[in-house]
N, CA, C and O atoms as CSV, one atom per row, in Angstrom:
chain,resi,resn,atom,element,x,y,z
A,1,MET,N,N,132.901,2.815,-68.678
A,1,MET,CA,C,131.853,2.205,-69.455
A,1,MET,C,C,132.067,2.541,-70.922
A,1,MET,O,O,132.343,3.696,-71.247
A,2,SER,N,N,131.950,1.584,-71.804
A,2,SER,CA,C,132.150,1.842,-73.221
A,2,SER,C,C,130.871,2.398,-73.831
A,2,SER,O,O,129.759,2.104,-73.392
A,3,SER,N,N,131.073,3.212,-74.861
A,3,SER,CA,C,129.887,3.772,-75.515
A,3,SER,C,C,129.393,2.785,-76.563
A,3,SER,O,O,130.176,2.062,-77.179
A,4,THR,N,N,128.109,2.772,-76.747
A,4,THR,CA,C,127.507,1.903,-77.745
A,4,THR,C,C,126.640,2.746,-78.663
A,4,THR,O,O,126.143,3.804,-78.277
A,5,THR,N,N,126.473,2.273,-79.846
A,5,THR,CA,C,125.614,2.957,-80.801
A,5,THR,C,C,124.222,2.371,-80.699
A,5,THR,O,O,124.038,1.156,-80.769
A,6,GLN,N,N,123.251,3.241,-80.533
A,6,GLN,CA,C,121.862,2.788,-80.469
A,6,GLN,C,C,121.175,3.146,-81.772
A,6,GLN,O,O,121.356,4.239,-82.309
A,7,THR,N,N,120.397,2.224,-82.264
A,7,THR,CA,C,119.599,2.533,-83.438
A,7,THR,C,C,118.242,3.037,-82.984
A,7,THR,O,O,117.675,2.552,-82.005
A,8,ILE,N,N,117.748,3.988,-83.691
A,8,ILE,CA,C,116.441,4.539,-83.363
A,8,ILE,C,C,115.394,3.659,-84.026
A,8,ILE,O,O,115.399,3.492,-85.246
A,9,PRO,N,N,114.487,3.091,-83.217
A,9,PRO,CA,C,113.474,2.221,-83.824
A,9,PRO,C,C,112.548,3.019,-84.729
A,9,PRO,O,O,112.264,4.192,-84.485
A,10,LYS,N,N,112.090,2.358,-85.773
A,10,LYS,CA,C,111.166,3.033,-86.679
A,10,LYS,C,C,109.830,3.256,-85.975
A,10,LYS,O,O,109.456,2.530,-85.054
A,11,GLU,N,N,109.146,4.257,-86.428
A,11,GLU,CA,C,107.847,4.580,-85.854
A,11,GLU,C,C,106.878,3.434,-86.126
A,11,GLU,O,O,106.767,2.967,-87.260
A,12,PRO,N,N,106.183,2.985,-85.095
A,12,PRO,CA,C,105.253,1.872,-85.315
A,12,PRO,C,C,104.097,2.292,-86.209
A,12,PRO,O,O,103.656,3.441,-86.185
A,13,ARG,N,N,103.626,1.359,-86.979
A,13,ARG,CA,C,102.469,1.610,-87.850
A,13,ARG,C,C,101.239,1.061,-87.137
A,13,ARG,O,O,100.944,-0.132,-87.196
A,14,LEU,N,N,100.546,1.945,-86.474
A,14,LEU,CA,C,99.348,1.547,-85.742
A,14,LEU,C,C,98.121,2.010,-86.516
A,14,LEU,O,O,98.040,3.150,-86.975
A,15,ARG,N,N,97.194,1.113,-86.643
A,15,ARG,CA,C,95.938,1.436,-87.328
A,15,ARG,C,C,94.770,1.013,-86.444
A,15,ARG,O,O,94.103,0.014,-86.709
A,16,PRO,N,N,94.536,1.793,-85.388
A,16,PRO,CA,C,93.452,1.395,-84.491
A,16,PRO,C,C,92.086,1.573,-85.152
A,16,PRO,O,O,91.876,2.436,-86.004
A,17,ARG,N,N,91.186,0.723,-84.718
A,17,ARG,CA,C,89.771,0.896,-85.069
A,17,ARG,C,C,89.117,1.447,-83.813
A,17,ARG,O,O,89.452,1.045,-82.698
A,18,PHE,N,N,88.196,2.356,-83.998
A,18,PHE,CA,C,87.591,3.015,-82.851
A,18,PHE,C,C,86.158,2.554,-82.639
A,18,PHE,O,O,85.405,2.311,-83.582
A,19,VAL,N,N,85.811,2.444,-81.359
A,19,VAL,CA,C,84.432,2.174,-80.966
A,19,VAL,C,C,83.808,3.544,-80.717
A,19,VAL,O,O,84.351,4.358,-79.971
A,20,ILE,N,N,82.679,3.785,-81.341
A,20,ILE,CA,C,82.018,5.088,-81.264
A,20,ILE,C,C,80.687,4.929,-80.530
A,20,ILE,O,O,79.917,4.006,-80.797
A,21,ASP,N,N,80.437,5.848,-79.602
A,21,ASP,CA,C,79.156,5.765,-78.895
A,21,ASP,C,C,78.046,6.399,-79.735
A,21,ASP,O,O,78.273,6.855,-80.855
A,22,GLU,N,N,76.856,6.414,-79.169
A,22,GLU,CA,C,75.701,6.907,-79.919
A,22,GLU,C,C,75.770,8.394,-80.250
A,22,GLU,O,O,75.028,8.872,-81.108
A,23,LYS,N,N,76.665,9.137,-79.569
A,23,LYS,CA,C,76.835,10.563,-79.858
A,23,LYS,C,C,78.011,10.818,-80.803
A,23,LYS,O,O,78.359,11.967,-81.075
A,24,GLY,N,N,78.616,9.742,-81.299
A,24,GLY,CA,C,79.720,9.885,-82.245
A,24,GLY,C,C,81.071,10.100,-81.594
A,24,GLY,O,O,82.037,10.436,-82.280
A,25,ARG,N,N,81.162,9.913,-80.276
A,25,ARG,CA,C,82.434,10.097,-79.569
A,25,ARG,C,C,83.207,8.785,-79.529
A,25,ARG,O,O,82.631,7.716,-79.328
A,26,LYS,N,N,84.511,8.884,-79.723
A,26,LYS,CA,C,85.367,7.702,-79.613
A,26,LYS,C,C,85.442,7.299,-78.137
A,26,LYS,O,O,85.767,8.115,-77.275
A,27,THR,N,N,85.139,6.044,-77.868
A,27,THR,CA,C,85.168,5.571,-76.487
A,27,THR,C,C,86.257,4.539,-76.242
A,27,THR,O,O,86.727,4.392,-75.114
A,28,ASP,N,N,86.660,3.826,-77.280
A,28,ASP,CA,C,87.677,2.787,-77.150
A,28,ASP,C,C,88.456,2.689,-78.453
A,28,ASP,O,O,87.992,3.117,-79.510
A,29,ALA,N,N,89.663,2.109,-78.352
A,29,ALA,CA,C,90.467,1.826,-79.538
A,29,ALA,C,C,90.759,0.334,-79.557
A,29,ALA,O,O,91.054,-0.263,-78.522
A,30,VAL,N,N,90.678,-0.255,-80.725
A,30,VAL,CA,C,90.935,-1.683,-80.891
A,30,VAL,C,C,92.159,-1.826,-81.783
A,30,VAL,O,O,92.227,-1.250,-82.869
A,31,PHE,N,N,93.136,-2.614,-81.300
A,31,PHE,CA,C,94.367,-2.860,-82.040
A,31,PHE,C,C,94.479,-4.346,-82.352
A,31,PHE,O,O,93.909,-5.185,-81.655
A,32,THR,N,N,95.223,-4.658,-83.411
A,32,THR,CA,C,95.522,-6.060,-83.675
A,32,THR,C,C,96.475,-6.545,-82.590
A,32,THR,O,O,97.069,-5.740,-81.873
A,33,TYR,N,N,96.616,-7.847,-82.474
A,33,TYR,CA,C,97.525,-8.395,-81.474
A,33,TYR,C,C,98.966,-7.948,-81.758
A,33,TYR,O,O,99.712,-7.647,-80.827
A,34,GLU,N,N,99.355,-7.905,-83.021
A,34,GLU,CA,C,100.703,-7.466,-83.371
A,34,GLU,C,C,100.931,-6.014,-82.949
A,34,GLU,O,O,101.997,-5.670,-82.438
A,35,GLU,N,N,99.929,-5.172,-83.164
A,35,GLU,CA,C,100.041,-3.776,-82.739
A,35,GLU,C,C,100.124,-3.682,-81.222
A,35,GLU,O,O,100.902,-2.891,-80.689
A,36,TYR,N,N,99.335,-4.478,-80.533
A,36,TYR,CA,C,99.382,-4.508,-79.071
A,36,TYR,C,C,100.780,-4.876,-78.582
A,36,TYR,O,O,101.312,-4.237,-77.675
A,37,LYS,N,N,101.379,-5.915,-79.189
A,37,LYS,CA,C,102.719,-6.346,-78.788
A,37,LYS,C,C,103.740,-5.234,-79.040
A,37,LYS,O,O,104.658,-5.049,-78.241
A,38,GLU,N,N,103.590,-4.501,-80.133
A,38,GLU,CA,C,104.499,-3.393,-80.431
A,38,GLU,C,C,104.339,-2.278,-79.399
A,38,GLU,O,O,105.333,-1.714,-78.941
A,39,ILE,N,N,103.110,-1.957,-79.032
A,39,ILE,CA,C,102.875,-0.943,-77.999
A,39,ILE,C,C,103.497,-1.393,-76.682
A,39,ILE,O,O,104.126,-0.598,-75.985
A,40,GLN,N,N,103.323,-2.653,-76.346
A,40,GLN,CA,C,103.892,-3.203,-75.120
A,40,GLN,C,C,105.415,-3.096,-75.152
A,40,GLN,O,O,106.024,-2.717,-74.152
A,41,ARG,N,N,106.040,-3.425,-76.287
A,41,ARG,CA,C,107.499,-3.339,-76.417
A,41,ARG,C,C,107.973,-1.899,-76.223
A,41,ARG,O,O,108.982,-1.656,-75.560
A,42,ILE,N,N,107.242,-0.949,-76.803
A,42,ILE,CA,C,107.620,0.462,-76.667
A,42,ILE,C,C,107.561,0.893,-75.207
A,42,ILE,O,O,108.473,1.566,-74.728
A,43,PHE,N,N,106.502,0.517,-74.492
A,43,PHE,CA,C,106.403,0.874,-73.076
A,43,PHE,C,C,107.506,0.210,-72.259
A,43,PHE,O,O,108.062,0.832,-71.353
A,44,GLU,N,N,107.832,-1.047,-72.567
A,44,GLU,CA,C,108.908,-1.734,-71.845
A,44,GLU,C,C,110.247,-1.057,-72.100
A,44,GLU,O,O,111.042,-0.883,-71.176
A,45,ASP,N,N,110.503,-0.672,-73.353
A,45,ASP,CA,C,111.740,0.044,-73.670
A,45,ASP,C,C,111.805,1.367,-72.927
A,45,ASP,O,O,112.848,1.725,-72.381
A,46,PHE,N,N,110.695,2.095,-72.905
A,46,PHE,CA,C,110.646,3.373,-72.197
A,46,PHE,C,C,110.927,3.166,-70.711
A,46,PHE,O,O,111.698,3.919,-70.115
A,47,PHE,N,N,110.307,2.151,-70.110
A,47,PHE,CA,C,110.534,1.866,-68.694
A,47,PHE,C,C,112.000,1.522,-68.455
A,47,PHE,O,O,112.602,2.011,-67.499
A,48,ASP,N,N,112.580,0.685,-69.314
A,48,ASP,CA,C,113.991,0.312,-69.165
A,48,ASP,C,C,114.894,1.539,-69.247
A,48,ASP,O,O,115.825,1.680,-68.455
A,49,LEU,N,N,114.620,2.428,-70.204
A,49,LEU,CA,C,115.440,3.628,-70.361
A,49,LEU,C,C,115.326,4.558,-69.160
A,49,LEU,O,O,116.330,5.092,-68.690
A,50,THR,N,N,114.113,4.754,-68.664
A,50,THR,CA,C,113.956,5.640,-67.505
A,50,THR,C,C,114.586,5.034,-66.260
A,50,THR,O,O,115.132,5.758,-65.427
A,51,THR,N,N,114.517,3.698,-66.124
A,51,THR,CA,C,115.163,3.028,-64.992
A,51,THR,C,C,116.671,3.184,-65.088
A,51,THR,O,O,117.327,3.515,-64.100
A,52,ALA,N,N,117.225,2.948,-66.271
A,52,ALA,CA,C,118.669,3.084,-66.461
A,52,ALA,C,C,119.120,4.514,-66.187
A,52,ALA,O,O,120.141,4.732,-65.535
A,53,GLU,N,N,118.360,5.487,-66.685
A,53,GLU,CA,C,118.722,6.883,-66.469
A,53,GLU,C,C,118.699,7.239,-64.984
A,53,GLU,O,O,119.547,7.997,-64.513
A,54,SER,N,N,117.737,6.697,-64.250
A,54,SER,CA,C,117.641,7.009,-62.822
A,54,SER,C,C,118.791,6.406,-62.028
A,54,SER,O,O,119.030,6.800,-60.886
A,55,ARG,N,N,119.509,5.448,-62.626
A,55,ARG,CA,C,120.609,4.773,-61.926
A,55,ARG,C,C,121.986,5.215,-62.402
A,55,ARG,O,O,122.989,4.602,-62.036
A,56,LEU,N,N,122.051,6.266,-63.212
A,56,LEU,CA,C,123.331,6.703,-63.750
A,56,LEU,C,C,124.332,7.069,-62.657
A,56,LEU,O,O,125.534,6.868,-62.834
A,57,ASP,N,N,123.869,7.592,-61.553
A,57,ASP,CA,C,124.768,8.016,-60.478
A,57,ASP,C,C,125.011,6.929,-59.441
A,57,ASP,O,O,125.736,7.156,-58.473
A,58,ASP,N,N,124.420,5.752,-59.625
A,58,ASP,CA,C,124.639,4.650,-58.686
A,58,ASP,C,C,126.084,4.186,-58.758
A,58,ASP,O,O,126.713,4.224,-59.816
A,59,GLU,N,N,126.597,3.751,-57.620
A,59,GLU,CA,C,127.946,3.218,-57.582
A,59,GLU,C,C,127.950,1.818,-58.192
A,59,GLU,O,O,127.076,1.003,-57.895
A,60,GLY,N,N,128.915,1.548,-59.028
A,60,GLY,CA,C,129.004,0.250,-59.688
A,60,GLY,C,C,129.611,-0.809,-58.782
A,60,GLY,O,O,130.160,-0.501,-57.725
A,61,VAL,N,N,129.504,-2.057,-59.212
A,61,VAL,CA,C,130.063,-3.193,-58.498
A,61,VAL,C,C,130.904,-3.978,-59.495
A,61,VAL,O,O,130.480,-4.222,-60.625
A,62,SER,N,N,132.095,-4.369,-59.068
A,62,SER,CA,C,132.949,-5.139,-59.968
A,62,SER,C,C,132.385,-6.539,-60.145
A,62,SER,O,O,131.600,-7.016,-59.325
A,63,LEU,N,N,132.795,-7.188,-61.221
A,63,LEU,CA,C,132.347,-8.549,-61.489
A,63,LEU,C,C,132.770,-9.478,-60.359
A,63,LEU,O,O,132.007,-10.356,-59.955
A,64,GLU,N,N,133.980,-9.290,-59.850
A,64,GLU,CA,C,134.470,-10.133,-58.760
A,64,GLU,C,C,133.610,-9.973,-57.506
A,64,GLU,O,O,133.284,-10.955,-56.838
A,65,GLU,N,N,133.247,-8.734,-57.194
A,65,GLU,CA,C,132.393,-8.487,-56.032
A,65,GLU,C,C,131.024,-9.150,-56.208
A,65,GLU,O,O,130.484,-9.750,-55.279
A,66,LEU,N,N,130.488,-9.029,-57.399
A,66,LEU,CA,C,129.184,-9.616,-57.682
A,66,LEU,C,C,129.246,-11.134,-57.558
A,66,LEU,O,O,128.353,-11.740,-56.965
A,67,GLN,N,N,130.282,-11.752,-58.105
A,67,GLN,CA,C,130.421,-13.203,-58.022
A,67,GLN,C,C,130.523,-13.656,-56.569
A,67,GLN,O,O,129.907,-14.650,-56.183
A,68,LYS,N,N,131.294,-12.934,-55.765
A,68,LYS,CA,C,131.437,-13.293,-54.348
A,68,LYS,C,C,130.090,-13.204,-53.630
A,68,LYS,O,O,129.739,-14.080,-52.840
A,69,LYS,N,N,129.338,-12.133,-53.914
A,69,LYS,CA,C,128.035,-11.972,-53.271
A,69,LYS,C,C,127.079,-13.087,-53.690
A,69,LYS,O,O,126.374,-13.647,-52.851
A,70,LEU,N,N,127.053,-13.412,-54.989
A,70,LEU,CA,C,126.170,-14.474,-55.469
A,70,LEU,C,C,126.565,-15.827,-54.901
A,70,LEU,O,O,125.697,-16.646,-54.596
A,71,GLU,N,N,127.854,-16.072,-54.754
A,71,GLU,CA,C,128.325,-17.316,-54.145
A,71,GLU,C,C,127.927,-17.372,-52.671
A,71,GLU,O,O,127.484,-18.411,-52.182
A,72,ALA,N,N,128.086,-16.253,-51.968
A,72,ALA,CA,C,127.716,-16.195,-50.547
A,72,ALA,C,C,126.209,-16.405,-50.359
A,72,ALA,O,O,125.772,-16.981,-49.363
A,73,ASP,N,N,125.424,-15.930,-51.329
A,73,ASP,CA,C,123.969,-16.087,-51.256
A,73,ASP,C,C,123.509,-17.448,-51.759
A,73,ASP,O,O,122.319,-17.761,-51.708
A,74,GLY,N,N,124.450,-18.260,-52.246
A,74,GLY,CA,C,124.111,-19.589,-52.729
A,74,GLY,C,C,123.510,-19.620,-54.121
A,74,GLY,O,O,122.951,-20.637,-54.532
A,75,VAL,N,N,123.618,-18.522,-54.850
A,75,VAL,CA,C,123.061,-18.465,-56.199
A,75,VAL,C,C,124.028,-19.136,-57.190
A,75,VAL,O,O,123.597,-19.782,-58.144
A,76,LEU,N,N,125.324,-18.976,-56.953
A,76,LEU,CA,C,126.334,-19.612,-57.808
A,76,LEU,C,C,127.027,-20.741,-57.057
A,76,LEU,O,O,127.909,-21.399,-57.609
């Protein structure tokens, strides 16, 4: 496997607004849609990385083997 250079994403700029109850406690956070999408992207990236890491010891499959399997399954 070839090594690739990964860039570290910049820290997201989140500016939540908080919903406060009658006792002054924060009960909810409100984000803009853009902030929500950024949070979602971060969680998806984290999930992808943890999934990839959990599969590091999995045995690989050659491209030829994969093509044969996909052809046999009628996908190709």
